[in-house]
C-alpha positions as CSV (number, residue, x, y, z in Angstrom):
1,X,72.6,95.9,99.6
2,X,75.3,98.6,100.0
3,X,75.1,102.3,99.3
4,X,78.1,102.1,96.9
5,X,80.0,99.6,95.0
6,X,83.3,101.3,96.0
7,X,84.3,104.1,98.3
8,X,87.7,105.8,97.6
9,X,89.3,107.7,100.5
10,X,91.3,110.7,99.2
11,X,90.5,113.2,96.5
12,X,94.0,114.0,95.4
13,X,95.3,113.1,91.9
14,X,95.7,109.4,92.7
15,X,92.3,109.0,94.5
16,X,90.5,110.8,91.7
17,X,92.3,108.7,89.1
18,X,91.2,105.6,91.0
19,X,87.6,107.0,91.1
20,X,87.8,107.7,87.3
21,X,89.0,104.2,86.5
22,X,86.2,102.6,88.7
23,X,83.5,104.9,87.3
24,X,84.5,103.9,83.7
25,X,83.8,100.3,84.8
26,X,80.3,101.4,85.7
27,X,80.8,101.1,89.4
28,X,78.7,103.3,91.8
29,X,81.2,105.2,94.0
30,X,81.9,108.0,96.3
31,X,85.3,109.7,96.8
32,X,85.7,111.0,100.3
33,X,87.9,114.0,101.0
34,X,88.5,115.5,104.4
35,X,89.3,119.0,103.1
36,X,86.8,121.3,101.5
37,X,88.6,121.3,98.2
38,X,90.1,118.5,96.1
39,X,93.8,118.1,95.7
40,X,94.9,120.3,98.6
41,X,97.5,117.8,100.0
42,X,100.5,116.2,98.2
43,X,98.9,117.0,94.8
44,X,99.0,120.7,95.5
45,X,102.6,120.9,96.5
46,X,104.8,119.2,93.8
47,X,106.7,120.1,90.7
48,X,103.8,119.3,88.2
49,X,106.4,117.3,86.2
50,X,105.4,114.5,83.8
51,X,108.2,112.0,84.2
52,X,109.2,109.8,81.3
53,X,110.0,106.8,83.6
54,X,113.7,106.4,83.2
55,X,114.8,106.5,86.9
56,X,113.0,103.5,88.4
57,X,114.3,100.0,89.0
58,X,113.6,97.1,86.6
59,X,110.3,95.4,87.3
60,X,109.2,97.9,89.9
61,X,105.7,99.3,90.0
62,X,107.2,102.8,89.7
63,X,108.9,101.8,86.4
64,X,105.8,100.1,84.9
65,X,103.2,102.6,86.1
66,X,105.1,105.7,85.3
67,X,105.6,104.7,81.6
68,X,102.0,103.6,81.3
69,X,100.7,106.5,83.3
70,X,102.6,109.0,81.2
71,X,101.0,107.8,78.0
72,X,97.5,107.8,79.6
73,X,98.1,111.2,81.2
74,X,99.2,113.0,78.0
75,X,96.1,111.5,76.2
76,X,93.8,112.6,79.0
77,X,95.2,116.1,79.1
78,X,94.9,116.6,75.4
79,X,91.3,115.2,75.3
80,X,90.2,117.5,78.1
81,X,92.1,120.6,77.1
82,X,94.2,120.7,80.3
83,X,97.3,122.9,79.9
84,X,100.5,121.0,79.5
85,X,103.8,121.2,77.7
86,X,106.0,118.4,76.5
87,X,109.0,120.5,77.0
88,X,111.6,117.7,77.4
89,X,114.2,117.2,80.1
90,X,118.0,117.2,80.3
91,X,119.7,115.2,83.0
92,X,123.2,116.7,83.2
93,X,126.6,115.7,84.3
94,X,128.6,118.8,85.3
95,X,131.8,117.0,85.8
96,X,133.3,113.7,84.5
97,X,132.7,111.8,87.7
98,X,128.9,112.1,87.1
99,X,129.1,110.4,83.6
100,X,128.7,106.8,85.0
101,X,125.4,107.8,86.7
102,X,124.0,109.1,83.4
103,X,125.2,105.9,81.7
104,X,123.3,103.8,84.2
105,X,120.2,106.0,83.8
106,X,120.3,105.6,80.0
107,X,120.5,101.8,80.4
108,X,117.6,101.8,82.9
109,X,115.5,104.0,80.6
110,X,116.0,101.5,77.8
111,X,115.0,98.6,80.0
112,X,111.9,100.5,81.2
113,X,110.8,101.1,77.6
114,X,111.2,104.9,77.7
115,X,111.2,106.3,74.2
116,X,113.6,108.7,72.5
117,X,116.3,108.9,75.2
118,X,119.4,110.4,73.6
119,X,123.0,110.8,74.9
120,X,124.4,114.3,74.3
121,X,127.9,115.6,74.6
122,X,128.4,118.7,76.6
123,X,128.6,120.8,73.5
124,X,125.3,119.3,72.1
125,X,123.5,120.0,75.5
126,X,124.8,123.6,75.5
127,X,123.7,124.1,71.9
128,X,120.1,123.3,73.1
129,X,120.4,125.4,76.3
130,X,123.2,128.0,75.9
131,X,123.3,129.0,79.6
132,X,123.9,125.4,80.7
133,X,127.1,124.0,82.1
134,X,127.5,120.3,81.2
135,X,130.1,117.8,80.2
136,X,127.4,115.4,79.1
137,X,123.6,115.0,79.3
138,X,120.7,112.7,78.6
139,X,117.8,114.2,76.7
140,X,114.3,112.9,77.5
141,X,111.9,114.5,75.0
142,X,108.9,112.8,76.5
143,X,109.1,114.6,79.9
144,X,106.9,117.6,80.5
145,X,104.9,119.8,82.8
146,X,101.2,120.3,83.3
147,X,98.4,122.0,85.3
148,X,97.8,119.4,88.0
149,X,94.7,121.2,89.4
150,X,93.2,121.4,85.9
151,X,93.8,117.7,85.6
152,X,92.1,116.9,89.0
153,X,89.1,119.1,88.1
154,X,88.8,117.2,84.9
155,X,88.9,113.9,86.7
156,X,86.3,115.1,89.2
157,X,84.1,116.1,86.2
158,X,84.4,112.7,84.6
159,X,83.5,110.9,87.9
160,X,80.5,113.0,88.4
161,X,79.4,112.7,84.8
162,X,79.3,109.0,85.3
163,X,77.1,109.2,88.4
164,X,79.9,109.2,91.0
165,X,80.2,111.6,93.9
166,X,83.2,113.5,95.2
167,X,82.2,114.4,98.8
168,X,84.2,117.2,100.4
169,X,84.8,118.0,104.1
170,X,84.0,114.4,104.8
171,X,86.9,112.7,106.6
172,X,87.1,109.0,106.7
173,X,87.0,107.9,110.4
174,X,86.7,104.1,110.5
175,X,85.6,101.1,108.6
176,X,84.3,97.7,109.7
177,X,84.3,94.7,107.4
178,X,81.1,92.6,107.1
179,X,79.5,90.0,104.9
180,X,78.5,92.5,102.2
181,X,81.6,94.7,102.4
182,X,82.4,97.6,104.7
183,X,80.5,99.9,107.0
184,X,82.3,103.2,106.9
185,X,82.1,106.1,109.4
186,X,82.4,109.5,107.9
187,X,83.1,112.6,110.0
188,X,82.6,116.3,109.4
189,X,79.8,118.7,110.2
190,X,77.2,116.1,109.4
191,X,78.6,112.7,110.4
192,X,77.2,109.7,108.5
193,X,77.6,106.0,108.2
194,X,77.7,104.6,104.7
195,X,78.4,101.1,103.2
196,X,80.4,99.9,100.2
197,X,81.3,96.5,98.9
198,X,84.9,97.6,98.3
199,X,87.2,100.2,99.8
200,X,90.2,102.0,98.4
201,X,92.6,104.0,100.7
202,X,94.4,106.6,98.6
203,X,94.9,109.2,101.4
204,X,98.6,110.2,100.8
205,X,100.1,111.3,104.1
206,X,97.0,110.0,105.8
207,X,97.1,106.4,104.4
208,X,98.7,104.8,107.5
209,X,96.2,106.6,109.8
210,X,93.3,105.4,107.7
211,X,94.6,101.8,107.6
212,X,94.8,101.8,111.4
213,X,91.2,102.8,111.5
214,X,90.0,99.7,109.6
215,X,89.0,97.0,111.9
216,X,91.1,93.9,111.3
217,X,93.9,95.5,109.3
218,X,97.1,94.1,110.8
219,X,99.4,96.7,112.2
220,X,102.3,94.6,110.8
221,X,101.1,95.3,107.3
222,X,101.2,99.1,107.7
223,X,104.5,100.5,106.6
224,X,106.2,103.2,108.7
225,X,105.6,106.7,107.3
226,X,108.5,109.2,107.0
227,X,107.9,112.8,106.1
228,X,110.2,113.8,103.2
229,X,109.9,117.6,103.0
230,X,110.8,119.2,99.7
231,X,111.5,123.0,99.6
232,X,111.2,125.1,96.5
233,X,112.7,128.5,95.6
234,X,111.6,130.8,92.9
235,X,113.8,132.8,90.6
236,X,113.1,136.6,90.8
237,X,114.3,139.5,88.8
238,X,115.8,137.3,86.0
239,X,114.2,135.6,83.0
240,X,113.9,131.9,83.1
241,X,117.2,130.6,81.7
242,X,116.1,127.3,80.2
243,X,113.2,126.0,78.2
244,X,113.6,122.4,79.2
245,X,113.5,120.7,82.6
246,X,117.1,120.5,84.0
247,X,117.9,117.7,86.4
248,X,121.2,116.6,88.1
249,X,122.0,112.9,88.5
250,X,119.7,111.4,91.2
251,X,120.7,111.6,94.9
252,X,120.0,109.0,97.6
253,X,116.2,109.0,98.2
254,X,115.2,111.5,95.6
255,X,115.8,112.8,92.0
256,X,117.7,115.8,93.1
257,X,117.0,119.5,93.1
258,X,116.0,120.4,89.6
259,X,114.9,123.4,87.5
260,X,111.6,123.9,85.7
261,X,109.9,126.7,83.9
262,X,106.3,126.5,84.8
263,X,103.4,127.1,82.4
264,X,103.4,130.8,83.3
265,X,107.1,131.1,82.4
266,X,108.3,131.4,86.0
267,X,111.5,129.5,86.9
268,X,111.5,127.4,90.0
269,X,114.1,125.1,91.7
270,X,113.4,122.2,94.0
271,X,112.5,120.1,95.7
272,X,115.4,119.3,98.0
273,X,115.0,116.5,100.5
274,X,114.7,117.3,104.2
275,X,113.4,114.7,106.6
276,X,111.0,116.2,109.2
277,X,109.0,114.7,112.0
278,X,105.7,116.6,111.4
279,X,103.8,118.5,108.6
280,X,105.6,121.8,108.2
281,X,105.2,123.8,105.0
282,X,107.4,126.8,105.9
283,X,110.4,127.3,103.7
284,X,113.5,128.4,105.7
285,X,115.3,131.2,103.8
286,X,118.6,129.9,105.1
287,X,118.2,126.8,102.8
288,X,118.9,129.2,99.9
289,X,122.6,128.7,100.4
290,X,122.5,125.0,99.4
291,X,120.2,125.9,96.4
292,X,122.8,128.4,95.1
293,X,125.5,125.8,95.4
294,X,123.4,123.1,93.7
295,X,122.0,125.3,90.9
296,X,125.3,126.9,90.0
297,X,126.8,123.5,89.1
298,X,124.6,123.6,86.0
299,X,123.8,127.3,85.8
300,X,126.9,129.3,86.9
301,X,125.3,132.6,85.9
302,X,122.7,132.4,88.7
303,X,122.9,135.9,90.2
304,X,123.3,136.5,94.0
305,X,120.0,137.3,95.6
306,X,117.9,135.9,92.8
307,X,116.3,133.0,94.8
308,X,113.3,133.6,97.1
309,X,111.5,131.1,99.3
310,X,108.5,129.7,97.4
311,X,106.6,126.8,98.8
312,X,107.2,123.3,100.3
313,X,105.6,119.9,100.0
314,X,105.9,116.7,101.9
315,X,106.3,113.3,100.3
316,X,104.9,110.2,102.1
317,X,108.2,108.2,102.1
318,X,108.5,104.6,103.3
319,X,112.3,105.0,104.0
320,X,114.2,107.2,106.4
321,X,117.4,109.2,105.9
322,X,120.1,107.3,104.2
323,X,117.9,104.3,103.5
324,X,117.1,102.7,100.1
325,X,114.2,104.3,98.3
326,X,111.6,101.6,97.8
327,X,108.6,101.0,95.5
328,X,105.0,102.0,95.7
329,X,103.0,99.8,97.9
330,X,99.6,98.8,96.4
331,X,98.3,96.3,99.0
332,X,95.4,94.2,97.8
333,X,96.3,91.1,99.7
334,X,95.8,92.0,103.3
335,X,92.0,92.1,103.4
336,X,89.4,91.1,100.8
337,X,87.8,93.9,98.8
338,X,90.3,96.4,100.1
339,X,93.2,98.1,98.3
340,X,95.5,100.3,100.4
341,X,98.0,102.6,98.7
342,X,101.2,103.6,100.7
343,X,104.2,105.6,99.8
344,X,102.7,107.1,96.6
345,X,105.3,109.8,96.1
346,X,107.1,110.8,92.9
347,X,106.3,109.6,90.2
348,X,102.8,109.1,91.7
349,X,101.4,112.1,89.8
350,X,102.7,110.9,86.5
351,X,101.6,107.4,87.3
352,X,98.1,108.3,88.7
353,X,96.0,107.1,85.8
354,X,97.9,103.9,85.6
355,X,97.6,103.4,89.4
356,X,93.9,103.9,89.0
357,X,93.7,101.2,86.4
358,X,95.8,98.9,88.5
359,X,93.5,99.4,91.5
360,X,90.4,98.9,89.5
361,X,91.8,95.7,87.9
362,X,92.7,94.3,91.3
363,X,89.2,94.9,92.7
364,X,87.8,93.0,89.8
365,X,90.1,90.0,90.3
C-alpha cells in the first residue's frame, strides 16, 4: 500500500496541470515543490502568451499539444474567471525577403489545424495597427495573453478540492523503484520518505537533476540541458503602440523578440535568446541596443531612451547555439510507472493542460 497513487515533482504550470489531470481521474496525489510558492521558476518568467500553434513542425508534440492545449486553456480560464484576452497576433514581414518565411508559417498553421489564419498585405496590417511597419503579415486571431499566476492558483485550487496536496518547500531528493512503485525522499526543514505507485517529473530546469536522482534511470536517456536565457525590456514614457501581439518571423532556436501589451496595458519586448552556462536573471542594460534595432524594424517610431531593463527568464532547451530546435520530450518508456518531462519550453505554458492529459493517459496505459 502506497501513500499516493501519483507524486508529481514540480508545481509550475505544467506540473500543476499534470496534477489537475490526474486528480480529475480520481487519483490520490501530491505535487512536490522545492520553493515556498508555486510557479516561481520558468512559469513566473515568460511572456504569458497563449500561442495558436502555427510555428511547430508537422506531427510534433509541440504542434499537437499547443493546439489542443490552447482550446483547453481558454475554456479553463473562462470557467475560472482568470484574466485573459484573446487579443490576436500579427507576424510581420518588414521587407520582401521575409515574405517566404511567412508563407511557410501559413502553410504550417494550416497543417497544424490552426483556425482563422489570414494573410494580410502591408496596407491591411497597418490599417489594423497604424504605427506598424510591414510589407505583409499573418493574422492569428486565436493568440492571446493571460494571467499565468491566476491560472496556476486555479489549478492548485482544483487539485486540492479533489483531495490532492500541493506541498511547498519540499524538494524532491531521490526515488527508488520497488514492487509497489517508488519510495521517494523529500527534503526541506522536515525531511520525509513517502511512497507512490507512479511518479511524474515536471521540474523544468531541474528535470535532468531529478532524473539523475532516480535509481536505475539510465544516464543515456537524460538529454543534455542548455540554458536559453530570454531578456525583456519594458517601454517607459510612451503609450503602448499596438493592441495585438507583434512578432517577427522566427529566428533559429526561438520565435524572435516580440511585442506584447500586458493585461495592465504595459508594453514589453522580448525575449531574445542568450545561451548562458548558469541561472542568471539579471538583465544587462547594454542589450537594449539590439532591442532598439529589432523593434524599429516593425515600429520605427520607438523613441530613444524608451526601453528599460525589465526581467529575464531561462528556457530549458535541449539544443545549443546554432543547433536545431527539437520537440518536447515526454519520456514514458524508460521506466515503468514513470513519466519524465524534458525541454518543456515555449509553447509549454499554452500546452500545459494538454501535456497534463497526455501524461495522465500514458500512466493509465
